[in-house]
Backbone as CSV, one residue per row, in Angstrom:
resi,resn,N_x,N_y,N_z,CA_x,CA_y,CA_z,C_x,C_y,C_z
1,MET,43.225,9.901,30.861,43.719,8.639,30.317,45.000,8.875,29.528
2,HIS,45.978,8.006,29.733,47.246,8.093,29.015,47.376,6.881,28.104
3,ILE,47.579,7.119,26.804,47.715,6.056,25.818,49.054,6.192,25.116
4,GLN,49.827,5.110,25.107,51.065,5.057,24.340,50.836,4.198,23.095
5,VAL,51.407,4.632,21.991,51.293,3.897,20.734,52.697,3.573,20.240
6,LEU,52.900,2.330,19.861,54.198,1.883,19.365,54.040,1.447,17.919
7,THR,54.794,2.084,16.997,54.602,1.883,15.577,55.886,2.226,14.829
8,ILE,55.995,1.762,13.594,57.118,2.199,12.752,56.703,3.369,11.852
9,PHE,55.446,3.777,11.947,54.952,4.904,11.156,54.269,5.935,12.065
10,PRO,55.017,6.583,12.939,54.394,7.560,13.850,53.749,8.726,13.121
11,GLN,54.236,9.033,11.911,53.694,10.170,11.173,52.225,9.968,10.798
12,LEU,51.762,8.716,10.756,50.365,8.458,10.420,49.415,9.048,11.471
13,PHE,49.883,9.201,12.684,49.030,9.668,13.770,48.981,11.179,13.896
14,GLU,49.901,11.886,13.232,49.999,13.331,13.424,48.709,14.073,13.095
15,PRO,48.110,13.894,11.904,46.866,14.634,11.630,45.703,14.157,12.488
16,PHE,45.671,12.880,12.797,44.596,12.318,13.606,44.545,12.938,14.993
17,LEU,45.710,13.159,15.593,45.768,13.610,16.979,45.568,15.117,17.150
18,VAL,45.486,15.860,16.065,45.263,17.303,16.188,43.903,17.713,15.626
19,THR,43.079,16.733,15.271,41.829,17.012,14.582,40.628,16.764,15.486
20,SER,39.624,17.606,15.393,38.310,17.425,15.988,38.369,17.137,17.484
21,LEU,37.539,16.198,17.945,37.404,15.935,19.375,38.713,15.473,19.999
22,ILE,39.485,14.662,19.282,40.740,14.149,19.836,41.701,15.299,20.110
23,GLY,41.846,16.178,19.139,42.744,17.310,19.308,42.332,18.207,20.464
24,ARG,41.036,18.493,20.558,40.560,19.357,21.644,40.717,18.680,23.003
25,ALA,40.480,17.371,23.051,40.641,16.639,24.314,42.085,16.671,24.782
26,MET,43.023,16.564,23.849,44.431,16.614,24.220,44.834,18.020,24.654
27,GLU,44.315,19.027,23.970,44.618,20.408,24.355,44.130,20.709,25.766
28,ARG,43.005,20.146,26.143,42.409,20.401,27.459,42.950,19.472,28.536
29,GLY,43.839,18.574,28.174,44.431,17.677,29.152,43.535,16.525,29.572
30,LEU,42.464,16.268,28.812,41.568,15.167,29.141,42.101,13.832,28.629
31,LEU,42.935,13.899,27.623,43.492,12.708,26.988,44.944,12.979,26.627
32,ASP,45.799,12.014,26.907,47.222,12.137,26.565,47.605,10.946,25.701
33,VAL,48.016,11.210,24.462,48.442,10.153,23.551,49.880,10.420,23.141
34,ALA,50.760,9.480,23.426,52.174,9.594,23.058,52.503,8.504,22.042
35,VAL,52.991,8.911,20.884,53.311,7.962,19.810,54.820,7.764,19.765
36,HIS,55.253,6.507,19.800,56.677,6.173,19.849,57.087,5.402,18.603
37,ASP,58.247,5.734,18.105,58.800,5.074,16.917,59.554,3.818,17.348
38,LEU,59.111,2.674,16.889,59.746,1.399,17.239,61.216,1.380,16.832
39,ARG,61.551,2.056,15.747,62.933,2.018,15.246,63.928,2.642,16.225
40,HIS,63.448,3.452,17.145,64.341,4.028,18.149,64.833,2.986,19.149
41,HIS,64.249,1.805,19.097,64.617,0.743,20.042,65.319,-0.425,19.352
42,THR,65.775,-0.218,18.121,66.534,-1.258,17.433,67.981,-1.236,17.902
43,SER,68.703,-2.321,17.624,70.076,-2.448,18.131,71.124,-2.441,17.025
44,ASP,70.728,-2.299,15.757,71.704,-2.286,14.668,71.683,-0.931,13.962
45,ARG,72.722,-0.645,13.236,72.852,0.681,12.619,71.852,0.921,11.492
46,HIS,71.266,-0.165,10.973,70.274,-0.014,9.907,68.863,0.164,10.451
47,ARG,68.726,0.073,11.774,67.432,0.213,12.445,66.421,-0.779,11.880
48,SER,66.851,-2.010,11.716,66.012,-3.060,11.129,64.944,-3.519,12.107
49,VAL,63.753,-3.759,11.592,62.649,-4.230,12.439,62.014,-5.513,11.906
50,ASP,62.537,-6.064,10.793,61.925,-7.264,10.223,62.989,-8.193,9.669
51,ASP,62.598,-9.437,9.443,63.504,-10.441,8.899,62.665,-11.541,8.255
52,GLU,63.344,-12.451,7.534,62.651,-13.555,6.883,62.136,-14.543,7.921
53,PRO,60.973,-15.149,7.674,60.416,-16.085,8.654,61.122,-17.435,8.631
54,TYR,61.317,-18.009,9.813,61.780,-19.396,9.884,60.716,-20.293,9.265
55,GLY,61.150,-21.312,8.520,60.221,-22.235,7.890,59.779,-21.809,6.512
56,GLY,60.251,-20.637,6.071,59.894,-20.165,4.745,58.524,-19.520,4.702
57,GLY,58.104,-19.157,3.510,56.827,-18.484,3.329,57.023,-17.067,2.849
58,GLY,55.947,-16.473,2.343,56.037,-15.131,1.806,56.047,-14.068,2.885
59,GLY,56.573,-12.905,2.525,56.544,-11.766,3.433,57.639,-11.797,4.474
60,MET,57.655,-10.744,5.288,58.640,-10.593,6.350,57.924,-10.552,7.688
61,VAL,58.670,-10.891,8.735,58.127,-10.911,10.085,58.874,-9.886,10.933
62,MET,58.154,-9.146,11.751,58.794,-8.166,12.627,59.544,-8.890,13.736
63,THR,60.805,-8.500,13.942,61.657,-9.189,14.896,61.298,-8.843,16.340
64,ALA,61.642,-9.736,17.242,61.240,-9.591,18.637,62.031,-8.517,19.381
65,GLN,63.317,-8.397,19.101,64.191,-7.555,19.923,63.689,-6.123,20.097
66,PRO,63.382,-5.394,19.017,62.957,-4.006,19.237,61.628,-3.902,19.979
67,TRP,60.731,-4.832,19.755,59.454,-4.820,20.461,59.649,-5.061,21.953
68,LEU,60.433,-6.072,22.287,60.665,-6.376,23.704,61.338,-5.200,24.407
69,ALA,62.330,-4.614,23.740,63.041,-3.485,24.340,62.119,-2.284,24.505
70,ALA,61.335,-1.980,23.467,60.467,-0.803,23.512,59.355,-0.958,24.545
71,VAL,58.685,-2.090,24.518,57.565,-2.281,25.442,58.039,-2.239,26.889
72,ARG,59.167,-2.873,27.165,59.662,-2.877,28.542,60.119,-1.489,28.982
73,ALA,60.757,-0.758,28.080,61.205,0.588,28.438,60.027,1.530,28.682
74,LEU,58.973,1.369,27.876,57.825,2.260,27.976,56.802,1.800,29.002
75,SER,57.030,0.634,29.603,56.085,0.097,30.585,56.453,0.439,32.014
76,GLN,57.465,1.269,32.199,57.841,1.629,33.552,56.691,2.356,34.239
77,PRO,56.572,2.211,35.553,55.470,2.854,36.268,55.421,4.353,35.997
78,SER,54.211,4.888,35.964,54.059,6.318,35.744,54.623,7.088,36.932
79,PRO,54.979,8.359,36.743,55.658,9.130,37.800,54.932,9.146,39.142
80,GLN,53.585,9.092,39.126,52.871,9.156,40.389,52.883,7.830,41.136
81,GLY,53.390,6.779,40.494,53.381,5.470,41.126,54.536,5.288,42.091
82,ASP,54.422,4.319,42.973,55.513,3.945,43.860,55.645,2.427,43.822
83,ALA,56.537,1.896,44.636,56.816,0.466,44.571,55.582,-0.377,44.859
84,THR,54.690,0.102,45.688,53.531,-0.698,46.072,52.420,-0.654,45.034
85,THR,52.435,0.366,44.178,51.361,0.488,43.187,51.869,0.332,41.762
86,ALA,53.114,-0.131,41.607,53.715,-0.217,40.275,52.879,-1.060,39.330
87,ALA,52.377,-2.193,39.831,51.597,-3.073,38.960,50.316,-2.387,38.481
88,GLU,49.763,-1.497,39.294,48.514,-0.838,38.952,48.702,0.257,37.914
89,VAL,49.850,0.906,37.918,50.031,2.048,37.031,50.797,1.707,35.760
90,LYS,51.278,0.482,35.641,51.876,0.082,34.379,50.784,-0.001,33.315
91,PRO,51.124,0.265,32.054,50.089,0.246,31.018,49.609,-1.173,30.722
92,TRP,48.334,-1.264,30.362,47.764,-2.505,29.844,48.144,-2.567,28.373
93,ARG,48.855,-3.620,27.974,49.503,-3.662,26.655,48.659,-4.472,25.677
94,ILE,48.236,-3.805,24.607,47.297,-4.384,23.647,47.954,-4.488,22.278
95,LEU,47.954,-5.686,21.726,48.424,-5.900,20.358,47.219,-5.821,19.432
96,MET,47.238,-4.850,18.501,46.164,-4.739,17.520,46.373,-5.822,16.467
97,SER,45.469,-6.794,16.418,45.679,-7.985,15.597,44.349,-8.541,15.123
98,PRO,44.256,-9.008,13.859,43.012,-9.631,13.388,42.698,-10.924,14.127
99,GLN,43.655,-11.446,14.882,43.426,-12.667,15.653,42.866,-12.378,17.047
100,GLY,42.736,-11.108,17.400,42.296,-10.753,18.741,40.794,-10.782,18.920
101,GLN,40.364,-10.525,20.147,38.949,-10.387,20.459,38.389,-9.215,19.672
102,ARG,37.188,-9.380,19.140,36.604,-8.306,18.347,36.167,-7.162,19.264
103,LEU,36.570,-5.960,18.922,36.253,-4.786,19.711,34.754,-4.489,19.651
104,ASP,34.158,-4.241,20.808,32.764,-3.821,20.864,32.602,-2.797,21.978
105,GLU,31.374,-2.311,22.151,31.117,-1.250,23.116,31.479,-1.672,24.533
106,ALA,31.166,-2.920,24.875,31.463,-3.397,26.231,32.966,-3.394,26.491
107,LYS,33.748,-3.814,25.510,35.202,-3.829,25.665,35.747,-2.403,25.757
108,VAL,35.225,-1.493,24.957,35.668,-0.097,25.012,35.427,0.475,26.407
109,ARG,34.253,0.237,26.942,33.934,0.768,28.269,34.813,0.134,29.344
110,GLN,35.138,-1.139,29.167,36.028,-1.810,30.116,37.421,-1.205,30.063
111,LEU,37.945,-0.993,28.863,39.291,-0.432,28.719,39.341,1.027,29.190
112,ALA,38.235,1.729,29.075,38.198,3.132,29.492,38.409,3.283,31.001
113,GLU,38.255,2.203,31.738,38.482,2.244,33.183,39.966,2.188,33.535
114,ARG,40.797,1.837,32.569,42.238,1.728,32.826,42.909,3.084,32.598
115,PRO,43.779,3.508,33.523,44.412,4.825,33.372,45.489,4.865,32.290
116,ARG,46.116,3.711,32.009,47.196,3.680,31.015,47.020,2.487,30.080
117,LEU,47.177,2.756,28.789,47.131,1.713,27.772,48.337,1.865,26.863
118,MET,48.804,0.751,26.327,49.838,0.779,25.302,49.334,-0.033,24.117
119,LEU,49.330,0.580,22.924,48.827,-0.065,21.725,49.987,-0.420,20.816
120,LEU,50.142,-1.699,20.501,51.222,-2.189,19.652,50.689,-2.381,18.242
121,CYS,51.291,-1.664,17.290,50.830,-1.686,15.904,51.830,-2.451,15.039
122,GLY,51.513,-3.683,14.730,52.398,-4.495,13.903,52.277,-4.162,12.429
123,ARG,53.157,-4.770,11.634,53.170,-4.600,10.178,53.636,-5.903,9.533
124,TYR,53.697,-5.897,8.216,54.170,-7.037,7.428,53.316,-8.273,7.719
125,GLU,53.942,-9.449,7.835,53.187,-10.684,8.074,52.834,-10.876,9.544
126,GLY,53.304,-9.977,10.382,53.019,-10.098,11.800,54.275,-9.906,12.627
127,ILE,54.135,-10.163,13.936,55.215,-9.981,14.891,55.663,-11.333,15.410
128,ASP,56.944,-11.488,15.652,57.481,-12.710,16.250,56.605,-13.120,17.439
129,GLU,56.159,-14.373,17.448,55.228,-14.868,18.455,55.709,-14.656,19.884
130,ARG,57.016,-14.603,20.082,57.546,-14.457,21.434,57.251,-13.085,22.040
131,VAL,56.965,-12.100,21.179,56.547,-10.792,21.687,55.188,-10.925,22.363
132,ARG,54.268,-11.608,21.697,52.942,-11.816,22.277,53.026,-12.578,23.601
133,LEU,53.887,-13.571,23.637,54.003,-14.391,24.835,54.652,-13.655,26.002
134,GLN,55.536,-12.713,25.707,56.326,-12.077,26.754,55.767,-10.741,27.248
135,VAL,55.241,-9.922,26.358,54.915,-8.549,26.777,53.532,-8.063,26.370
136,VAL,52.666,-8.939,25.889,51.323,-8.536,25.468,50.295,-9.035,26.476
137,ASP,49.406,-8.140,26.911,48.353,-8.517,27.849,47.082,-8.954,27.147
138,GLU,46.862,-8.455,25.936,45.595,-8.710,25.260,45.749,-8.408,23.781
139,GLU,45.016,-9.140,22.937,44.943,-8.859,21.507,43.539,-8.359,21.170
140,LEU,43.467,-7.345,20.321,42.175,-6.800,19.917,42.109,-6.661,18.402
141,SER,40.927,-6.925,17.855,40.663,-6.787,16.429,39.485,-5.852,16.237
142,ILE,39.464,-5.116,15.138,38.302,-4.286,14.834,37.409,-4.953,13.795
143,GLY,37.721,-6.175,13.384,36.870,-6.877,12.425,37.588,-8.045,11.786
144,ASP,36.818,-8.907,11.169,37.374,-10.109,10.559,37.865,-9.833,9.140
145,TYR,38.901,-9.026,9.049,39.563,-8.723,7.785,40.984,-8.302,8.129
146,VAL,41.828,-8.205,7.114,43.241,-7.923,7.356,43.621,-6.581,6.742
147,LEU,44.291,-5.745,7.531,44.839,-4.483,7.067,46.358,-4.608,6.972
148,SER,47.006,-3.598,6.439,48.459,-3.648,6.290,49.188,-3.440,7.604
149,GLY,48.500,-2.921,8.607,49.141,-2.682,9.898,48.129,-2.356,10.966
150,GLY,48.613,-2.186,12.182,47.729,-1.941,13.312,47.436,-0.483,13.589
151,GLU,47.937,0.426,12.744,47.771,1.847,13.025,46.308,2.292,12.943
152,LEU,45.610,1.922,11.873,44.200,2.312,11.762,43.352,1.707,12.878
153,PRO,43.508,0.414,13.192,42.772,-0.115,14.346,43.079,0.636,15.643
154,ALA,44.329,1.038,15.836,44.674,1.797,17.042,43.938,3.130,17.069
155,MET,43.829,3.793,15.925,43.094,5.055,15.868,41.619,4.836,16.173
156,VAL,41.066,3.742,15.657,39.664,3.424,15.942,39.462,3.261,17.444
157,LEU,40.357,2.539,18.088,40.242,2.322,19.530,40.385,3.641,20.302
158,ILE,41.349,4.464,19.916,41.545,5.756,20.590,40.297,6.623,20.447
159,GLU,39.728,6.660,19.249,38.508,7.443,19.014,37.369,6.953,19.896
160,ALA,37.190,5.624,19.957,36.110,5.063,20.777,36.339,5.345,22.256
161,LEU,37.579,5.211,22.708,37.894,5.457,24.117,37.679,6.918,24.488
162,SER,38.015,7.813,23.581,37.909,9.247,23.891,36.482,9.636,24.231
163,ARG,35.503,8.965,23.618,34.105,9.293,23.859,33.642,8.872,25.248
164,GLN,34.428,8.026,25.902,34.078,7.585,27.253,34.619,8.516,28.333
165,ILE,35.478,9.435,27.947,36.102,10.326,28.920,35.191,11.525,29.167
166,PRO,34.767,11.739,30.394,33.884,12.872,30.682,34.474,14.194,30.199
167,GLY,33.670,14.962,29.473,34.102,16.270,29.007,34.597,16.296,27.579
168,VAL,34.937,15.132,27.004,35.416,15.113,25.617,34.256,15.426,24.672
169,VAL,33.147,14.721,24.843,31.920,15.041,24.108,31.110,15.968,24.999
170,GLN,30.847,17.166,24.537,30.244,18.190,25.390,28.873,17.781,25.902
171,LEU,28.058,17.150,25.066,26.724,16.726,25.485,26.788,15.261,25.905
172,ALA,26.704,15.021,27.208,26.805,13.657,27.715,25.699,12.770,27.159
173,ASP,24.516,13.344,26.909,23.400,12.561,26.370,23.737,11.986,25.007
174,SER,24.595,12.681,24.247,24.984,12.191,22.929,25.679,10.843,23.038
175,VAL,26.567,10.704,24.016,27.267,9.442,24.231,26.310,8.390,24.769
176,GLU,25.434,8.801,25.683,24.510,7.857,26.324,23.557,7.231,25.303
177,GLN,23.275,7.952,24.208,22.342,7.448,23.208,23.040,6.809,22.012
178,ASP,24.360,6.659,22.069,25.086,6.037,20.962,24.576,4.635,20.674
179,SER,24.763,4.200,19.418,24.473,2.812,19.088,25.274,1.890,19.997
180,PHE,24.669,0.755,20.357,25.259,-0.308,21.177,25.313,0.035,22.654
181,ARG,25.050,1.287,23.031,25.188,1.674,24.433,24.269,0.838,25.319
182,HIS,23.053,0.572,24.828,22.103,-0.226,25.590,21.719,-1.495,24.830
183,GLY,22.624,-1.961,23.995,22.379,-3.193,23.266,21.629,-3.011,21.968
184,LEU,21.252,-1.768,21.637,20.493,-1.494,20.423,21.247,-0.517,19.530
185,LEU,20.882,-0.505,18.248,21.389,0.531,17.357,20.678,1.848,17.676
186,ASP,21.231,2.931,17.187,20.674,4.253,17.445,19.385,4.443,16.639
187,TYR,18.533,5.331,17.107,17.315,5.693,16.379,17.659,6.691,15.271
188,PRO,16.763,6.895,14.271,17.035,7.847,13.192,17.059,9.283,13.705
189,HIS,17.855,10.118,13.044,17.976,11.533,13.413,17.531,12.416,12.250
190,TYR,16.949,13.572,12.589,16.491,14.529,11.573,16.875,15.939,12.006
191,THR,17.051,16.817,11.024,17.282,18.232,11.294,16.666,19.045,10.154
192,ARG,16.835,20.347,10.149,16.247,21.211,9.124,16.841,20.901,7.743
193,PRO,16.058,21.048,6.667,14.686,21.545,6.614,13.665,20.462,6.986
194,ARG,12.443,20.889,7.218,11.384,19.966,7.643,11.014,18.979,6.541
195,GLU,11.141,19.411,5.280,10.830,18.533,4.145,11.931,18.633,3.118
196,ILE,12.332,17.493,2.580,13.340,17.482,1.520,13.043,16.322,0.582
197,GLU,12.923,16.648,-0.708,12.634,15.672,-1.751,11.413,14.808,-1.414
198,GLY,10.399,15.470,-0.854,9.151,14.790,-0.543,9.141,14.012,0.751
199,LEU,10.264,13.973,1.458,10.357,13.255,2.725,10.296,14.248,3.878
200,GLU,9.344,14.046,4.789,9.139,14.974,5.892,9.628,14.386,7.207
201,VAL,9.964,15.283,8.127,10.329,14.875,9.483,9.085,14.276,10.146
202,PRO,9.199,13.137,10.831,8.046,12.558,11.525,7.380,13.568,12.457
203,GLU,6.064,13.610,12.426,5.300,14.596,13.188,5.593,14.539,14.676
204,VAL,5.828,13.341,15.194,6.029,13.210,16.632,7.225,14.027,17.114
205,LEU,8.251,14.179,16.254,9.446,14.934,16.646,9.181,16.432,16.686
206,LEU,8.063,16.861,16.120,7.699,18.281,16.122,6.646,18.588,17.176
207,SER,6.204,17.547,17.883,5.080,17.703,18.806,5.452,18.376,20.112
208,GLY,6.716,18.271,20.513,7.118,18.814,21.804,6.736,17.931,22.971
209,HIS,6.111,16.769,22.702,5.693,15.843,23.754,6.838,14.871,24.022
210,HIS,7.577,15.106,25.093,8.798,14.343,25.343,8.532,12.860,25.558
211,GLY,7.439,12.530,26.187,7.112,11.123,26.395,6.877,10.403,25.081
212,ASP,6.117,11.037,24.182,5.855,10.428,22.869,7.139,10.322,22.058
213,ILE,7.988,11.356,22.140,9.253,11.334,21.398,10.148,10.209,21.907
214,THR,10.244,10.044,23.225,11.060,8.976,23.797,10.552,7.609,23.354
215,ALA,9.237,7.422,23.375,8.655,6.144,22.963,8.920,5.886,21.480
216,TRP,8.780,6.928,20.653,9.032,6.778,19.211,10.483,6.399,18.955
217,ARG,11.399,7.067,19.642,12.823,6.773,19.448,13.161,5.361,19.895
218,ARG,12.563,4.910,20.980,12.800,3.546,21.449,12.309,2.533,20.416
219,ARG,11.134,2.778,19.864,10.584,1.877,18.853,11.460,1.854,17.614
220,ARG,11.911,3.025,17.188,12.758,3.090,15.986,14.121,2.420,16.230
221,ALA,14.614,2.506,17.477,15.871,1.822,17.804,15.699,0.311,17.708
222,PHE,14.592,-0.179,18.217,14.305,-1.611,18.085,14.165,-1.996,16.613
223,GLU,13.498,-1.155,15.845,13.279,-1.461,14.431,14.598,-1.478,13.660
224,ALA,15.449,-0.484,13.897,16.751,-0.437,13.217,17.585,-1.665,13.572
225,THR,17.565,-2.050,14.835,18.339,-3.213,15.267,17.786,-4.489,14.649
226,LEU,16.469,-4.611,14.608,15.823,-5.797,14.050,16.143,-5.962,12.568
227,LEU,16.153,-4.849,11.839,16.366,-4.911,10.388,17.845,-4.988,9.997
228,LYS,18.714,-4.328,10.770,20.122,-4.251,10.393,21.011,-5.223,11.154
229,ARG,20.750,-5.414,12.446,21.596,-6.275,13.264,20.742,-7.128,14.210
230,PRO,19.911,-8.025,13.659,19.046,-8.833,14.525,19.821,-9.695,15.510
231,ASP,21.091,-9.960,15.214,21.900,-10.771,16.132,22.041,-10.101,17.495
232,LEU,21.939,-8.774,17.540,22.065,-8.066,18.810,20.881,-8.346,19.739
233,LEU,19.755,-8.756,19.161,18.566,-9.011,19.954,18.492,-10.448,20.458
234,GLU,19.331,-11.324,19.903,19.277,-12.732,20.283,19.611,-12.904,21.760
235,GLY,18.700,-13.529,22.479,18.915,-13.783,23.896,18.719,-12.585,24.788
236,MET,18.343,-11.418,24.226,18.157,-10.226,25.044,16.909,-10.375,25.913
237,GLU,17.009,-9.985,27.150,15.869,-10.019,28.056,15.065,-8.736,27.920
238,LEU,13.799,-8.879,27.580,12.942,-7.731,27.330,11.804,-7.666,28.329
239,GLU,11.347,-6.453,28.589,10.127,-6.280,29.356,8.936,-6.670,28.477
240,ASP,7.787,-6.891,29.112,6.619,-7.350,28.358,6.278,-6.417,27.210
241,GLY,6.298,-5.113,27.485,5.960,-4.159,26.439,6.947,-4.195,25.291
242,GLU,8.220,-4.359,25.609,9.252,-4.433,24.570,9.113,-5.715,23.757
243,GLN,8.769,-6.814,24.430,8.566,-8.077,23.731,7.435,-7.937,22.706
244,ARG,6.356,-7.308,23.122,5.230,-7.099,22.207,5.628,-6.170,21.070
245,GLU,6.448,-5.179,21.383,6.908,-4.230,20.372,7.720,-4.933,19.290
246,VAL,8.654,-5.768,19.706,9.489,-6.486,18.741,8.644,-7.450,17.924
247,ALA,7.710,-8.142,18.571,6.826,-9.062,17.845,6.002,-8.309,16.804
248,SER,5.535,-7.105,17.173,4.758,-6.288,16.237,5.610,-5.854,15.054
249,LEU,6.860,-5.484,15.319,7.764,-5.066,14.245,8.088,-6.237,13.324
250,CYS,8.264,-7.408,13.894,8.526,-8.599,13.068,7.347,-8.869,12.134
251,LEU,6.139,-8.739,12.665,4.943,-8.945,11.846,4.861,-7.883,10.753
252,LYS,5.159,-6.641,11.111,5.110,-5.536,10.148,6.052,-5.778,8.978
253,HIS,7.248,-6.275,9.254,8.260,-6.447,8.199,8.320,-7.871,7.654
254,GLY,7.466,-8.744,8.157,7.416,-10.117,7.651,8.668,-10.911,7.926
255,ILE,9.256,-10.715,9.104,10.478,-11.443,9.456,10.253,-12.221,10.748
256,SER,11.111,-13.183,10.998,10.978,-14.045,12.159,11.519,-13.370,13.411
257,LEU,10.980,-13.752,14.547,11.466,-13.259,15.824,12.888,-13.768,16.055
258,PRO,13.844,-12.907,16.437,15.215,-13.366,16.691,15.230,-14.508,17.704
259,PRO,16.044,-15.542,17.464,16.063,-16.695,18.367,16.532,-16.344,19.761
260,GLY,15.947,-17.012,20.731,16.388,-16.855,22.113,15.939,-15.589,22.781
261,LEU,15.058,-14.814,22.135,14.578,-13.580,22.750,13.802,-13.951,24.014
262,GLN,14.124,-13.300,25.103,13.580,-13.720,26.389,12.749,-12.628,27.042
263,ARG,11.708,-13.057,27.748,10.960,-12.181,28.620,11.293,-12.544,30.060
264,PRO,11.371,-11.568,30.968,11.640,-11.904,32.356,10.483,-12.694,32.941
265,ASP,10.763,-13.590,33.895,9.724,-14.392,34.541,8.817,-13.501,35.383
């Protein structure tokens, strides 16, 4: 996967891209991330990227010219492309914005299917609207709050995408059992020592009985989701045994069954 990042603060990405899984993935050629400085695409000697907004108001707005020039220059087909496949190999251009679709596991997996992405990291009060209209394919948000720029959201997206690339996470089962992978939060994890501050590892995890361990983990995943994110269960289609399991957990914790929970006919 090839990811381009467009920002006025490329230095923010330097430690991120050489650390842990991301750094190793790039060293092994599994992931390619190129960070570009927007100021290299300005047209004035001051390398200006912002101006006062029309209509007044506080703050500054990022001007359209450098964005349009940069995105178009960096959107040229990749070297392996030809005239017939140019549209396929151009990057999918994403504006990191609190106004965008909220990022979730399904969206990450969808984007991981694309060979090239370009992440646009705005600053100040935002980017001239004509940039979005002319060169943006999609807007994405990592939550309903506002940050000073799109750099941190871009790093979040890169981190999430990297886990979808085969070989980046050495144990494939680790990714397969991640929270949200199957619509549920992850089950609790334990490691040595067996007892700490009076709290012991559940006996089932020491039993060596894989069937019992799998069943316990499934139940705990349902329980964690029910207690922390019951909205994830709303409208979910469950097998009969799972339906009974959730009903039992609701009774245990004295909470209501999530609305719209469905059993197959």
